[in-house]
BAFI-123205 format. One line per field, with one value per residue (C-alpha): residue number from 1; x, y, z; residue in one letter. Coordinates in steps of 0.5 Angstrom, whole numbers, plus 500, padded with zeros to 3 digits. Example, Ala and Ser with C-alpha at 12.3 -4.5 7.8 and 13.67 -1.06 7.14 Angstrom:
i	c(1, 2) .
x	c(525, 527) .
y	c(491, 498) .
z	c(516, 514) .
aa	c(A, S) .
This chain:
i	c(1, 2, 3, 4, 5, 6, 7, 8, 9, 10, 11, 12, 13, 14, 15, 16, 17, 18, 19, 20, 21, 22, 23, 24, 25, 26, 27, 28, 29, 30, 31, 32, 33, 34, 35, 36, 37, 38, 39, 40, 41, 42, 43, 44, 45, 46, 47, 48, 49, 50, 51, 52, 53, 54, 55, 56, 57, 58, 59, 60, 61, 62, 63, 64, 65, 66, 67, 68, 69, 70, 71, 72, 73, 74, 75, 76, 77, 78, 79, 80, 81, 82, 83, 84, 85, 86, 87, 88, 89, 90, 91, 92, 93, 94, 95, 96, 97, 98, 99, 100, 101, 102, 103, 104, 105, 106, 107, 108, 109, 110, 111, 112, 113, 114, 115, 116, 117, 118, 119, 120, 121, 122, 123, 124, 125, 126, 127, 128, 129, 130, 131, 132, 133, 134, 135, 136, 137, 138, 139, 140, 141, 142, 143, 144, 145, 146, 147, 148, 149, 150, 151, 152, 153, 154, 155, 156, 157, 158, 159, 160, 161, 162, 163, 164, 165, 166, 167, 168, 169, 170, 171, 172, 173, 174, 175, 176) .
x	c(500, 502, 500, 499, 504, 502, 507, 506, 501, 504, 504, 497, 497, 492, 497, 498, 490, 489, 494, 491, 484, 487, 490, 484, 480, 485, 485, 477, 477, 481, 478, 471, 473, 477, 471, 466, 470, 471, 464, 462, 468, 465, 458, 460, 464, 461, 454, 451, 453, 459, 466, 473, 479, 485, 490, 488, 487, 488, 483, 477, 472, 465, 460, 454, 449, 449, 443, 446, 452, 458, 457, 450, 448, 441, 439, 432, 434, 438, 435, 439, 445, 444, 442, 449, 453, 450, 452, 459, 460, 458, 462, 468, 468, 467, 473, 477, 476, 478, 484, 491, 495, 496, 496, 489, 487, 489, 485, 479, 479, 480, 474, 470, 471, 469, 463, 461, 462, 458, 453, 452, 450, 445, 442, 442, 442, 436, 431, 430, 432, 436, 435, 440, 444, 452, 456, 461, 466, 473, 473, 478, 478, 474, 472, 467, 466, 467, 469, 474, 470, 470, 477, 478, 473, 477, 484, 482, 478, 485, 489, 484, 484, 492, 492, 487, 491, 498, 495, 495, 490, 486, 490, 497, 499, 500, 498, 504) .
y	c(500, 507, 513, 520, 525, 532, 538, 543, 548, 555, 561, 563, 570, 575, 579, 572, 571, 578, 578, 571, 575, 581, 577, 573, 580, 583, 578, 577, 585, 585, 579, 582, 589, 586, 582, 588, 593, 588, 587, 594, 595, 590, 593, 600, 599, 593, 591, 584, 579, 583, 579, 582, 579, 580, 575, 571, 564, 564, 570, 574, 578, 576, 579, 574, 574, 567, 565, 558, 555, 553, 552, 555, 549, 549, 556, 554, 554, 560, 561, 555, 557, 564, 560, 555, 561, 565, 558, 557, 565, 564, 557, 560, 566, 562, 558, 564, 566, 559, 559, 560, 559, 564, 559, 557, 565, 566, 561, 562, 570, 568, 564, 569, 574, 570, 568, 574, 577, 572, 573, 580, 579, 574, 578, 585, 584, 583, 579, 579, 579, 572, 570, 575, 573, 573, 577, 573, 576, 571, 567, 562, 557, 550, 552, 556, 564, 566, 572, 574, 571, 564, 565, 566, 561, 555, 557, 558, 551, 548, 551, 548, 541, 542, 544, 538, 533, 535, 535, 542, 544, 550, 551, 551, 544, 539, 531, 526) .
z	c(500, 498, 502, 499, 501, 502, 501, 507, 506, 504, 508, 508, 512, 511, 506, 502, 501, 499, 494, 491, 491, 488, 482, 481, 481, 476, 471, 472, 470, 464, 461, 462, 460, 453, 452, 453, 449, 443, 443, 443, 437, 433, 434, 432, 426, 423, 421, 423, 418, 416, 415, 415, 413, 418, 416, 410, 411, 418, 422, 420, 424, 423, 427, 429, 434, 438, 442, 444, 446, 443, 435, 436, 440, 444, 441, 443, 451, 452, 459, 461, 459, 463, 469, 468, 467, 473, 477, 475, 476, 483, 484, 481, 486, 492, 490, 489, 496, 498, 494, 497, 490, 485, 479, 481, 482, 475, 472, 476, 475, 467, 468, 472, 467, 461, 464, 466, 459, 456, 462, 461, 454, 456, 461, 457, 450, 446, 445, 452, 459, 461, 453, 450, 444, 445, 440, 437, 432, 432, 426, 424, 418, 419, 426, 430, 431, 438, 442, 447, 453, 450, 449, 457, 459, 455, 457, 464, 464, 461, 466, 471, 468, 468, 476, 478, 474, 477, 484, 485, 490, 492, 498, 495, 497, 492, 492, 491) .
aa	c(X, X, X, X, X, X, X, X, X, X, X, X, X, X, X, X, X, X, X, X, X, X, X, X, X, X, X, X, X, X, X, X, X, X, X, X, X, X, X, X, X, X, X, X, X, X, X, X, X, X, X, X, X, X, X, X, X, X, X, X, X, X, X, X, X, X, X, X, X, X, X, X, X, X, X, X, X, X, X, X, X, X, X, X, X, X, X, X, X, X, X, X, X, X, X, X, X, X, X, X, X, X, X, X, X, X, X, X, X, X, X, X, X, X, X, X, X, X, X, X, X, X, X, X, X, X, X, X, X, X, X, X, X, X, X, X, X, X, X, X, X, X, X, X, X, X, X, X, X, X, X, X, X, X, X, X, X, X, X, X, X, X, X, X, X, X, X, X, X, X, X, X, X, X, X, X) .
């Protein structure tokens, strides 16, 4: 039988805790601001359906409104995504408050900022409260059209998966 050996917990004084929460907050604000500013830019400079080549064969801006999830899945159930996003945002904020690890703070901050970016669209964009369509604009060949919030969400989930797979806990300890 082998027993898991834990690394000692890092110093988690009030200063360390504040730094972790502040780092998460900064990443969340950055993600949210970049998402909302790019959406505003697209809405004010493009017409719905417009497409502009940025890097030929690699990247273009393509302004669409997405009522569903990834790849427009669930277009008739937009409210479900609104509820899921709200639950994820709350759970991630709770995890940030419990975190004592900078990598966890950065990953969770990116997740919160991305989720809140898309949740803002769901809550406040037409056609109605809680069922708003998300502005998407980043298009790469043979893939989905997405936005900055989606990018932060995907990168954050990958980071969280890496932290879990490498045995890193929210409190900064590490499984053997």
